[in-house]
C-alpha positions in Angstrom: 87.8 -27.4 83.5 84.1 -28.0 82.7 82.5 -30.2 85.3 79.8 -32.7 84.2 77.8 -34.8 86.7 76.1 -37.9 85.2 73.7 -40.2 87.1 73.8 -43.9 86.1 72.5 -45.7 89.1 71.3 -48.9 87.4 73.2 -51.7 85.5 76.3 -52.2 83.4 74.4 -52.4 80.1 72.7 -49.1 80.8 76.0 -47.5 81.6 77.4 -48.7 78.2 74.9 -46.4 76.6 76.1 -43.6 78.8 79.6 -44.4 77.8 78.7 -43.4 74.3 77.4 -40.0 75.6 80.5 -39.6 77.8 82.8 -40.3 74.9 80.9 -37.8 72.7 81.2 -35.1 75.4 85.0 -35.8 75.8 85.5 -35.6 72.0 83.6 -32.3 71.8 84.9 -30.7 75.0 88.6 -31.3 75.7 88.2 -29.6 79.1 85.4 -31.9 80.2 85.8 -33.5 83.7 83.1 -36.2 84.1 81.8 -37.6 87.4 79.4 -40.5 87.4 77.1 -41.5 90.2 77.0 -45.3 90.0 75.1 -48.2 91.6 76.6 -51.2 93.3 75.9 -53.2 90.1 78.1 -51.0 87.9 80.5 -49.1 90.2 83.5 -51.4 89.9 83.1 -51.7 86.1 82.8 -47.9 85.6 86.0 -47.4 87.6 87.9 -49.1 84.8 86.8 -46.5 82.2 89.5 -43.9 81.5 86.8 -41.7 80.0 85.3 -41.3 83.5 87.3 -39.0 85.8 85.6 -39.8 89.0 83.0 -42.4 90.1 80.9 -42.0 93.2 78.9 -45.0 94.7 75.3 -44.2 95.3 74.1 -45.4 98.7 70.4 -45.7 99.2 69.8 -44.8 102.9 68.3 -41.4 103.7 71.4 -40.3 105.6 73.7 -41.3 102.8 71.6 -39.3 100.3 71.8 -36.2 102.5 75.6 -36.6 102.7 75.9 -37.1 99.0 73.9 -33.9 98.3 76.3 -31.9 100.5 79.4 -33.4 98.9 78.1 -32.7 95.4 77.2 -29.1 96.2 80.9 -28.5 97.0 81.9 -29.3 93.4 79.9 -26.7 91.6 79.0 -28.8 88.6 78.2 -26.7 85.5 76.3 -29.5 83.8 74.1 -32.3 85.3 72.7 -35.2 83.2 70.2 -37.6 84.7 70.7 -40.4 82.2 69.2 -43.1 84.4 65.8 -41.4 84.6 65.5 -42.5 88.2 63.3 -40.5 90.7 66.1 -40.8 93.3 68.5 -39.1 90.9 66.0 -36.3 90.3 65.6 -35.6 94.0 69.3 -35.3 94.6 69.8 -33.1 91.5 67.0 -30.8 92.7 69.3 -29.5 95.4 72.2 -28.9 93.1 72.7 -25.8 91.0 74.0 -26.1 87.4 74.1 -24.1 84.2 72.5 -26.9 82.3 70.4 -29.8 83.7 69.2 -32.5 81.5 66.4 -34.8 82.7 66.2 -37.9 80.5 62.8 -39.6 80.1 62.5 -42.8 78.2 60.2 -42.6 75.3 58.7 -45.4 73.2 59.1 -43.1 70.2 62.8 -42.5 70.5 65.7 -45.0 70.5 68.4 -44.5 73.2 70.9 -43.4 70.6 68.5 -40.7 69.5 68.1 -39.6 73.1 71.9 -39.3 73.4 72.0 -37.2 70.2 69.3 -34.9 71.7 71.3 -34.5 74.9 74.4 -33.5 72.9 72.3 -30.9 71.0 71.6 -29.2 74.3 75.3 -28.6 74.7 75.7 -27.7 71.0 77.9 -30.8 70.5 78.0 -33.0 67.4 77.8 -36.7 67.1 79.9 -39.0 65.0 79.6 -42.7 64.5 83.2 -43.1 65.7 82.0 -42.1 69.2 80.4 -45.6 69.4 83.9 -47.0 69.9 83.8 -46.7 73.6 86.3 -49.5 74.4 89.3 -47.9 72.6 91.1 -47.3 75.8 89.9 -50.5 77.5 90.8 -53.5 75.3 93.9 -55.1 76.9 93.8 -58.2 74.7 94.5 -60.5 77.7 92.6 -63.3 76.0 95.0 -65.1 73.7 92.5 -67.0 71.5 90.8 -65.4 68.6 88.5 -66.2 65.6 86.1 -68.3 67.7 82.4 -68.5 68.1 81.2 -67.4 71.5 78.0 -68.7 73.1 77.1 -66.8 76.2 74.9 -69.1 78.2 73.5 -67.2 81.2 70.3 -67.2 83.3 68.3 -65.8 80.3 68.3 -69.2 78.8 66.6 -70.8 81.8 62.9 -70.4 82.2 62.6 -70.3 86.0 65.5 -67.8 86.2 64.3 -65.2 83.8 61.2 -63.2 82.8 58.2 -65.6 82.8 56.3 -63.6 80.2 59.1 -64.2 77.7 59.0 -67.3 75.5 60.7 -70.4 77.0 63.9 -71.3 75.2 65.4 -73.6 77.8 66.9 -76.7 76.1 67.1 -80.3 77.1 70.5 -81.7 77.6 70.6 -83.7 74.4 69.3 -80.7 72.4 72.0 -78.4 73.8 74.8 -80.8 73.3 73.7 -81.4 69.7 73.5 -77.6 69.2 77.1 -77.1 70.4 78.5 -79.8 68.1 76.5 -78.3 65.2 78.0 -74.9 65.7 81.5 -76.3 65.4 80.6 -78.4 62.3 78.8 -75.4 60.7 81.6 -72.9 61.2 84.7 -75.0 61.5 85.8 -72.8 64.4 86.4 -73.4 68.1 83.5 -72.7 70.4 84.0 -70.7 73.6 81.2 -71.0 76.1 80.9 -68.4 78.8 78.5 -67.8 81.7 78.0 -64.9 84.1 78.8 -65.0 87.8 76.6 -68.1 88.2 76.7 -70.9 85.7 73.3 -72.5 84.8 73.2 -76.1 86.0 72.5 -77.6 82.6 75.7 -76.2 80.9 77.8 -77.2 83.9 76.6 -80.7 83.8 77.2 -81.1 80.0 80.7 -79.6 80.2 81.8 -80.9 83.6 84.0 -83.6 82.0 84.4 -82.0 78.6 87.1 -83.6 76.5 86.3 -81.9 73.2 89.3 -79.7 72.3 87.0 -77.6 70.1 84.9 -76.5 73.1 86.4 -74.2 75.7 84.4 -73.5 78.8 84.7 -70.4 81.1 82.2 -70.1 83.9 81.4 -67.7 86.8 83.1 -64.7 85.0 83.1 -61.2 86.2 82.2 -58.7 83.5 85.8 -57.4 82.8 86.9 -61.0 82.1 83.8 -61.6 80.0 84.5 -58.4 78.0 88.1 -59.6 77.2 86.6 -62.7 75.6 83.9 -61.0 73.7 86.2 -58.5 72.0 88.3 -61.3 70.6 85.4 -63.4 69.3 84.4 -63.9 65.6 80.7 -64.1 66.4 78.8 -63.7 69.7 75.6 -65.7 70.3 73.7 -64.5 73.3 70.4 -63.4 74.8 70.3 -59.6 74.7 72.1 -57.8 77.5 75.3 -55.9 78.4 77.3 -58.4 76.4 75.4 -57.2 73.3 76.6 -53.7 73.9 80.2 -54.8 74.2 80.0 -56.6 70.9 78.7 -53.6 69.0 81.3 -51.3 70.7 84.0 -53.4 69.0 81.9 -54.2 65.9 81.9 -57.9 66.7 79.4 -59.9 64.7 76.5 -61.1 66.9 73.3 -63.1 66.9 71.1 -61.5 69.5 68.2 -63.6 70.9 65.3 -61.3 71.8 61.6 -61.7 72.7 59.1 -60.5 70.1 57.0 -58.8 72.8 59.7 -56.2 73.7 60.8 -53.1 71.7 64.5 -53.9 71.4 65.0 -51.5 68.6 65.1 -48.7 71.1 68.3 -50.3 72.5 69.8 -51.6 69.2 69.3 -48.9 66.6 73.0 -48.1 66.7 74.2 -51.7 66.8 76.8 -52.7 64.1 77.3 -56.2 62.6 74.0 -57.0 64.2 71.6 -59.9 63.6 68.8 -61.2 65.7 66.4 -64.1 66.2 63.2 -64.2 68.2 62.9 -66.5 71.3 61.0 -69.7 70.5 61.2 -73.4 71.4 64.9 -74.4 71.5 64.5 -77.0 68.8 63.4 -74.3 66.3 65.5 -71.5 67.8 68.8 -73.5 67.4 68.1 -74.2 63.8 67.5 -70.5 63.1 70.8 -69.6 64.9 72.7 -72.1 62.7 71.2 -70.5 59.6 72.2 -67.1 60.8 75.8 -68.3 61.3 75.8 -69.0 57.5 75.5 -65.3 56.9 78.7 -64.6 58.7 80.8 -67.3 57.0 
């Protein structure tokens, strides 16, 4: 058994990048046993990955950090990878011995997939595009509907709930309702609308008494349930996030809404069936999304 310890004490979307690395290691080293140090935000999700042999919850108090160091020292990991780039992970790993230690630093000159490939080179491992298929052992197909357009409407659409420096794309009620109907007319497909754990008020109000059989609304979803829906969709429309990584892992067509001020290419260089539009006033943004949908018809 070759023991690997990987630090991923951030979010679900960040872990989905590490899942590509983990899958690559497993494919190259059949004796790999991989332990992931997780955060509260991604711990439960990571536990559902068969690629990961053990998940340890990172607790932030000083006493818990000391306890964690002593527990990890007992396992004699041969390989340690700090994929989250966090100072706290560096401090903990400083007290651990390993044959190979990899400290990952984000670089504006390298995409995240290039960073993963560089990590693999340190182990003399090769990378194949098939390693991007990280959900092979996870798709349970619990969602019965398929061939639909999915609009993931979360807090990133709402100006006061997201990054103020990004362009405001929040729609008015009449604009959003018109957009939903236009998607159905444009594609001749059912429209599934999803939210995260908290549904924005505007989408709730519009769909509270929805009687349109072509619109199906799921709100307050945990990420596993959301994942089930994404992998059965025909096209995903969303503001960039963890859902975008799920879509590319299953080669689902997607229209990604991004801000022109941010270097998303670092995150999306490996994306498949990928298309994007820049954030702008909803009236103009909605028309550009509808035009992008024509590409996928």
